[in-house]
C-alpha positions as CSV (number, residue, x, y, z in Angstrom):
1,M,-25.5,10.1,-50.8
2,T,-24.1,10.4,-47.4
3,G,-21.3,8.1,-48.9
4,E,-20.9,10.0,-51.5
5,N,-20.4,13.2,-49.3
6,R,-18.1,11.6,-46.8
7,R,-16.0,10.3,-50.0
8,T,-15.9,13.4,-51.2
9,D,-15.1,15.1,-47.9
10,D,-12.7,12.6,-47.4
11,E,-10.7,13.4,-50.2
12,T,-10.8,17.1,-50.1
13,A,-9.2,16.7,-46.8
14,T,-6.8,14.4,-48.0
15,D,-6.3,17.3,-51.1
16,G,-6.0,19.9,-47.9
17,G,-4.0,18.2,-45.7
18,T,-2.1,17.5,-49.0
19,Q,-1.6,20.8,-49.7
20,T,-1.0,22.0,-46.3
21,G,1.9,19.4,-46.2
22,R,3.4,20.8,-49.3
23,S,2.8,24.2,-48.0
24,E,5.2,23.7,-44.9
25,T,7.7,21.6,-47.0
26,T,8.4,24.5,-49.2
27,D,7.9,26.9,-46.0
28,T,10.5,24.9,-44.1
29,H,13.1,24.6,-47.1
30,R,12.7,28.9,-47.5
31,T,12.9,29.1,-43.6
32,S,15.9,27.0,-43.9
33,R,17.7,28.9,-47.0
34,E,16.9,32.3,-45.3
35,K,19.0,30.6,-42.3
36,R,21.7,30.0,-44.5
37,G,21.6,32.9,-45.9
38,G,21.8,35.1,-42.6
39,L,24.1,32.6,-40.8
40,H,26.1,32.9,-43.9
41,R,26.2,36.9,-43.4
42,F,26.5,36.7,-40.1
43,D,29.9,34.3,-40.1
44,V,31.1,36.4,-42.7
45,S,30.5,39.7,-40.0
46,S,31.6,38.4,-37.4
47,A,35.5,37.0,-38.8
48,F,36.2,40.1,-40.6
49,G,34.1,42.5,-38.7
50,R,35.5,43.0,-35.1
51,Q,39.1,43.0,-37.1
52,A,38.3,45.7,-39.1
53,V,36.9,48.0,-36.7
54,T,40.0,47.1,-34.1
55,L,42.1,47.9,-37.1
56,V,40.2,51.3,-37.8
57,L,40.4,52.6,-34.3
58,A,43.5,51.3,-33.6
59,A,45.0,53.1,-36.5
60,T,43.2,56.4,-35.4
61,L,44.4,56.7,-32.6
62,T,48.0,56.2,-33.6
63,F,47.6,58.9,-36.3
64,L,46.3,61.2,-33.3
65,T,48.1,60.1,-30.6
66,L,51.7,60.1,-32.2
67,P,52.4,63.6,-33.0
68,I,51.7,64.0,-29.4
69,L,54.3,61.4,-27.8
70,V,56.6,62.4,-30.4
71,T,56.6,66.0,-29.0
72,V,57.1,65.1,-25.6
73,V,59.8,63.1,-26.9
74,A,61.3,66.1,-28.4
75,S,61.4,68.0,-25.6
76,F,63.9,65.9,-24.1
77,G,66.2,65.7,-27.0
78,T,69.3,68.0,-28.3
79,S,68.6,68.4,-32.2
80,W,65.8,67.4,-34.5
81,T,66.8,67.7,-38.2
82,G,64.6,64.4,-39.0
83,V,61.8,62.9,-38.2
84,I,62.9,61.6,-35.0
85,P,64.6,64.4,-32.3
86,T,68.2,63.0,-31.2
87,G,70.4,63.2,-28.0
88,Y,68.9,62.1,-25.1
89,V,68.3,63.1,-22.6
90,N,68.3,67.2,-22.2
91,L,66.2,68.7,-19.9
92,D,67.2,72.2,-20.7
93,N,64.1,72.7,-22.5
94,W,61.9,72.0,-20.2
95,R,63.9,74.6,-17.6
96,T,63.8,77.2,-19.9
97,V,59.9,76.6,-20.5
98,L,59.1,76.8,-16.4
99,G,61.9,79.2,-16.1
100,L,64.2,77.7,-14.0
101,A,67.3,78.6,-15.9
102,E,66.3,82.0,-15.0
103,G,66.5,84.5,-12.4
104,I,63.2,83.6,-9.8
105,G,61.7,86.1,-10.9
106,V,60.9,85.1,-14.4
107,R,60.4,81.3,-12.9
108,Q,57.8,82.9,-10.4
109,G,56.3,84.8,-13.7
110,V,55.7,81.4,-15.8
111,I,54.2,80.1,-12.6
112,R,52.0,82.8,-12.0
113,G,50.9,82.4,-15.2
114,L,50.3,78.8,-15.3
115,A,48.2,78.9,-12.4
116,Y,46.1,82.2,-13.6
117,S,45.7,80.4,-16.8
118,A,44.3,77.6,-15.1
119,G,42.1,79.8,-12.6
120,L,40.3,81.4,-15.7
121,A,39.6,78.1,-17.1
122,T,38.5,76.7,-14.3
123,A,36.4,80.0,-13.4
124,G,34.7,80.1,-17.4
125,M,34.0,75.9,-16.5
126,V,32.6,76.9,-14.0
127,I,30.4,79.7,-15.0
128,N,29.1,76.8,-18.0
129,I,27.5,74.7,-15.5
130,V,26.1,77.0,-13.8
131,V,24.5,78.4,-16.5
132,G,24.3,75.6,-19.2
133,V,23.3,72.9,-17.3
134,P,19.9,74.5,-16.9
135,I,19.6,76.0,-20.3
136,A,20.3,71.9,-21.0
137,Y,17.6,70.6,-18.9
138,S,14.8,73.4,-20.3
139,L,15.0,72.8,-24.0
140,V,15.0,69.1,-23.6
141,R,12.1,69.0,-20.8
142,Y,9.7,71.7,-22.2
143,D,8.2,72.5,-25.5
144,F,7.5,76.4,-24.9
145,F,7.4,79.1,-28.0
146,A,10.6,80.1,-29.5
147,K,12.1,77.1,-28.5
148,D,14.0,76.2,-31.4
149,W,15.3,80.3,-31.7
150,I,16.3,79.6,-28.2
151,N,18.7,76.5,-28.6
152,T,20.1,78.5,-31.7
153,L,21.2,81.4,-29.4
154,A,22.4,78.5,-27.0
155,I,25.0,77.3,-29.9
156,L,25.6,80.4,-31.2
157,P,29.1,81.6,-29.2
158,I,30.6,78.7,-31.1
159,V,31.8,81.5,-33.5
160,P,35.8,82.0,-33.9
161,G,37.0,83.8,-30.8
162,V,38.0,86.7,-33.4
163,I,35.3,87.9,-33.8
164,L,33.8,87.7,-30.1
165,A,36.7,89.3,-28.8
166,I,36.1,92.2,-31.5
167,A,32.7,92.6,-30.3
168,F,33.3,92.2,-26.7
169,L,36.0,94.7,-26.8
170,R,34.0,97.3,-28.1
171,M,30.5,96.5,-26.2
172,Y,32.5,96.4,-22.7
173,P,36.1,98.2,-23.8
174,E,36.7,98.8,-20.3
175,R,36.2,95.9,-18.7
176,G,37.3,93.7,-21.9
177,G,40.9,92.9,-21.1
178,S,39.9,92.8,-17.5
179,T,40.3,89.1,-15.7
180,F,36.8,89.2,-15.8
181,G,36.8,89.9,-19.3
182,L,38.3,87.0,-20.1
183,I,36.4,84.4,-17.5
184,I,33.6,85.7,-19.2
185,G,34.4,85.4,-23.1
186,Y,36.0,81.9,-22.0
187,A,32.5,81.0,-20.5
188,L,30.7,82.2,-23.5
189,L,33.2,81.2,-26.3
190,K,32.5,77.2,-24.8
191,S,29.5,77.4,-23.3
192,P,28.0,75.4,-26.7
193,F,30.2,72.6,-25.9
194,M,28.1,72.2,-22.0
195,V,25.1,72.8,-23.9
196,L,25.1,70.0,-26.4
197,T,26.8,67.5,-24.3
198,V,24.4,68.0,-20.9
199,Q,21.3,68.1,-23.8
200,S,22.4,64.6,-25.3
201,S,22.7,62.8,-22.0
202,L,19.5,64.3,-20.7
203,Q,17.8,62.6,-23.5
204,S,18.2,59.5,-22.9
205,M,16.1,60.0,-19.4
206,N,12.8,60.0,-19.1
207,L,12.7,63.6,-17.5
208,Q,8.0,63.9,-17.0
209,Q,8.8,60.2,-15.0
210,I,11.5,60.5,-12.9
211,E,10.3,64.1,-12.0
212,E,6.7,62.7,-11.0
213,S,8.1,59.9,-8.9
214,A,10.6,62.5,-6.9
215,R,7.7,65.0,-6.2
216,S,5.3,62.4,-5.4
217,L,7.8,61.4,-2.6
218,G,7.4,64.9,-1.7
219,A,10.3,66.6,-2.9
220,S,10.2,70.6,-4.7
221,W,11.5,70.7,-8.4
222,I,14.3,72.5,-6.9
223,R,15.8,69.4,-4.5
224,T,14.3,66.9,-7.8
225,F,16.2,69.1,-10.0
226,L,19.3,69.0,-7.7
227,T,19.4,66.1,-6.4
228,V,18.2,63.7,-8.9
229,I,18.7,65.4,-12.1
230,V,22.0,66.8,-12.3
231,P,23.5,63.7,-10.5
232,N,21.6,61.4,-13.5
233,A,23.2,64.2,-16.1
234,K,26.9,63.1,-14.4
235,D,28.5,61.7,-18.0
236,G,27.1,64.4,-20.2
237,I,28.5,67.2,-17.2
238,I,31.8,65.8,-17.1
239,A,32.3,65.3,-19.9
240,G,31.5,68.7,-20.7
241,S,33.5,69.9,-18.3
242,I,36.5,68.5,-19.7
243,I,35.8,69.9,-23.6
244,T,35.3,73.6,-21.9
245,W,38.5,73.1,-19.6
246,T,40.9,71.8,-22.5
247,L,39.4,74.3,-24.9
248,A,39.6,77.8,-22.9
249,A,43.0,76.9,-21.7
250,A,44.3,77.3,-24.8
251,E,42.1,79.8,-26.3
252,F,44.0,81.9,-28.2
253,N,43.0,84.6,-30.4
254,F,40.3,85.4,-28.3
255,T,43.3,85.9,-25.8
256,Y,45.5,87.4,-28.3
257,I,42.7,90.4,-28.2
258,V,41.4,90.7,-25.1
259,H,44.0,90.3,-23.2
260,S,46.2,93.8,-21.5
261,A,47.9,93.3,-18.9
262,G,48.6,91.0,-16.2
263,P,50.3,87.7,-16.2
264,R,50.1,86.1,-19.5
265,P,47.7,83.1,-20.3
266,F,48.4,80.0,-20.9
267,S,47.5,80.0,-24.7
268,L,50.5,83.2,-24.9
269,F,52.7,81.3,-22.8
270,L,52.5,78.7,-25.6
271,F,52.3,81.0,-29.0
272,E,56.0,83.1,-27.6
273,N,57.2,79.5,-26.7
274,I,56.5,78.4,-30.3
275,T,56.8,81.6,-32.6
276,R,60.0,82.9,-31.0
277,S,61.9,80.0,-29.6
278,P,63.9,77.2,-30.8
279,V,61.7,73.9,-31.8
280,L,62.7,72.1,-29.0
281,Q,61.5,74.2,-26.6
282,G,58.5,75.0,-28.1
283,A,57.9,71.1,-28.0
284,A,58.4,71.6,-23.6
285,A,56.1,73.8,-23.7
286,V,53.7,72.2,-26.2
287,S,54.3,69.5,-23.5
288,V,54.0,71.4,-20.4
289,Y,50.4,72.2,-21.7
290,F,49.8,68.3,-22.8
291,L,50.9,67.4,-18.7
292,I,48.3,69.6,-17.3
293,V,45.8,69.2,-19.5
294,T,45.9,65.1,-18.8
295,A,46.2,66.0,-15.2
296,V,42.4,67.8,-15.1
297,I,41.0,65.5,-17.5
298,V,42.6,62.5,-15.2
299,L,41.0,64.4,-11.9
300,L,37.7,64.9,-14.1
301,Q,37.3,61.6,-14.8
302,R,37.3,60.5,-11.2
303,V,35.1,62.6,-9.9
304,G,32.3,61.6,-12.7
305,K,33.6,57.5,-11.4
306,A,33.4,57.9,-8.0
307,G,29.7,60.0,-8.7
308,F,28.7,63.2,-7.3
309,T,25.8,64.2,-5.9
310,T,23.6,67.0,-4.4
311,V,22.2,65.6,-1.3
312,E,21.9,67.7,1.6
313,R,23.9,65.7,4.3
C-alpha cells in the first residue's frame, strides 16, 4: 500500500508538474505576444506621434503668428493692394500714428494716452492680484457654505464689456467715466482670468501640509500666506497678470461706453487709427500695441523666471 501510494503521489506530482509547465509555457507565449503587440504599438507611436504633434504645433503657431507678422511688416510699406504689402522701408505710418509728423501737442497727446492706458491696465492688474489671489486661495483651501456660489460669482464678471459698462454707469453715474471707474471696470472684467489661473496653480500643491509645516516652525497665518503660499503660486500669478494686463490694455467695449474725458485710452487709439485712417496706418497702430504688449509680457516673464518673494529682509 505504501508503494502504491508513493507511485500515486509521484504520478500526481508529475502530472502537476506537467500541467504547471504547460501553464508556464502558455503564459510565456501569451506574454511574448502581448509584448510584441505592445512593442508594435509603441513603435508606431514613437515613429509618427512626435512628428504629428510637432506638425500640429507648427501649423497652429504659424496660423496665429502669421497675421501679426504680416501686419507689422505692412506698417513699414507704402501700399497694400494684394496679399503682401509692397514698398519698403517707409516710416511715415509710424510717424503719423505716434504724432511725430504733427505738432508737439499731438505728439504729447499720443504719448500721454499710451502712458495713461498702460497705467490703467497696470492698476487693474494690481487690484486683480491683491483681490484675486486670496479669493483663489480660499476657494481651493477651504470647504465652506455656498462655496460653489462664491466660485460662480468670482468668474461672473466674464460677461461682455458692454453689459458691465451699462450696469456700471447706471450704478455709478458720477464716477463711471473717471479714471477710478475705468480702473475698477478693468479689474472687474479681467478678475476671472486671475482667479482661474491662480486656482489651477494652487490645486497642484498640498496647501494643508505646507501650512502645517510653516505653522509648526512658528510662522503666523499671514506670514505663511505671504512668504510661502504666494511665492509657490508665482506661475499662476504671473500667467494671470499677463492675461489681465494685455486684455485690459485693449478693452474696447467698456472703454468706449464709459470713457468721457481725459487722455485717450489705448483701445480708442486703436479704434480711431483703424477705422478713420488708411490701412497701413492702422497696421502701424496695431504694431504699436503689439510692441507694448510684447515688452510687458517679456518683463513679467523675467520676473517669473527670476522668482520673487515676500520675505521680510
